C-alpha positions as CSV (number, residue, x, y, z in Angstrom):
1,M,-30.0,-30.6,-33.7
2,K,-28.5,-30.6,-30.2
3,K,-27.0,-27.2,-29.0
4,R,-23.4,-27.2,-27.9
5,T,-22.3,-25.0,-25.0
6,A,-18.6,-23.9,-24.5
7,R,-17.5,-22.8,-21.1
8,I,-14.5,-20.4,-21.1
9,T,-12.6,-19.8,-17.8
10,V,-10.1,-17.1,-17.6
11,E,-7.6,-17.2,-14.7
12,T,-5.7,-14.2,-13.7
13,E,-2.9,-13.8,-11.2
14,R,-1.3,-10.7,-9.8
15,L,2.3,-10.4,-8.8
16,L,3.4,-7.3,-6.9
17,V,7.1,-6.8,-6.8
18,I,8.4,-4.0,-4.7
19,R,11.9,-2.7,-5.0
20,R,12.9,-1.1,-1.6
21,S,14.1,2.3,-2.4
22,Q,13.8,3.2,1.2
23,P,14.0,0.8,4.0
24,S,10.7,0.2,5.7
25,G,10.5,-0.3,9.4
26,D,8.7,-0.2,12.5
27,G,7.8,3.2,13.9
28,W,5.2,5.2,15.7
29,C,2.2,6.7,14.0
30,A,0.9,9.8,16.0
31,Q,-2.5,9.7,14.3
32,C,-3.1,5.8,14.9
33,E,-1.4,6.2,18.4
34,A,0.2,2.9,17.8
35,P,3.4,1.2,16.6
36,V,3.1,0.5,12.8
37,K,5.1,-0.5,9.8
38,L,6.3,2.6,7.9
39,I,7.0,2.4,4.2
40,G,8.4,4.6,1.4
41,L,6.5,6.5,-1.3
42,E,7.1,3.9,-4.0
43,E,5.9,1.0,-1.8
44,A,2.9,3.0,-0.6
45,A,1.9,3.7,-4.3
46,A,2.4,0.1,-5.3
47,I,0.5,-1.4,-2.4
48,A,-2.3,1.1,-2.9
49,G,-2.3,0.7,-6.7
50,A,-2.2,4.5,-7.1
51,T,0.2,7.1,-8.4
52,Q,2.9,8.6,-6.2
53,R,1.0,12.0,-6.7
54,A,-2.2,10.3,-5.4
55,I,-0.4,9.1,-2.3
56,F,0.7,12.8,-1.5
57,R,-2.8,14.1,-2.2
58,W,-4.3,11.5,0.3
59,A,-1.6,12.5,2.9
60,E,-2.3,16.2,2.4
61,A,-6.1,15.5,2.8
62,G,-5.4,13.5,6.0
63,E,-6.7,10.3,4.5
64,I,-3.4,8.5,5.1
65,H,-0.9,9.1,7.8
66,F,2.8,10.0,7.3
67,T,5.8,11.1,9.1
68,E,9.0,12.7,8.1
69,T,12.5,11.2,8.9
70,E,15.4,13.2,10.3
71,D,16.9,13.2,6.8
72,G,13.8,14.6,5.2
73,K,12.3,11.5,3.7
74,V,8.5,10.9,4.0
75,M,7.3,7.6,5.3
76,F,3.8,6.5,5.2
77,C,1.8,4.4,7.8
78,L,0.9,1.0,6.3
79,N,-2.1,0.6,8.5
80,S,-3.7,3.9,7.2
81,I,-3.0,2.9,3.6
82,S,-4.6,-0.5,4.1
83,R,-7.7,1.2,5.6
84,H,-7.9,3.6,2.8
85,G,-8.0,0.9,0.1
86,N,-9.3,-2.1,2.1
87,L,-6.0,-3.9,1.8
88,N,-4.6,-6.4,4.2
89,P,-1.0,-5.3,5.1
90,R,0.0,-8.6,6.5
91,K,-0.5,-10.3,3.2
92,L,1.2,-7.6,1.2
93,L,4.3,-6.8,3.3
94,R,6.0,-9.3,5.4
95,S,8.7,-8.4,7.7
C-alpha cells in the first residue's frame, strides 16, 4: 500500500491600524541628535507590539527616547522604538 502525504500551508497576514490620538510629526531627538518622526503613546505601543506601560518603562530606563511637548504630552522617537524592537519605521509609518 502506498503512503499518502498531505501538505498543509498556513498563511497569515498582519494588519496594523493606528488611530492617531495625537498628531505625529517631525521633530528633534536630543538623544539621537537628529531630526526624527515623533509619535504618541498609542502609536508607539502599537508599533512596538507592547503595552503603553511597557513603553513608559522603556523610556524611564533610557531604552527609547522621548520628549515632552509644551502642552505636556509625551512624544516618542520612532527611530529609537524601531531600534529597540528591530522594526523598520519607513514600512510602518508613512508621512
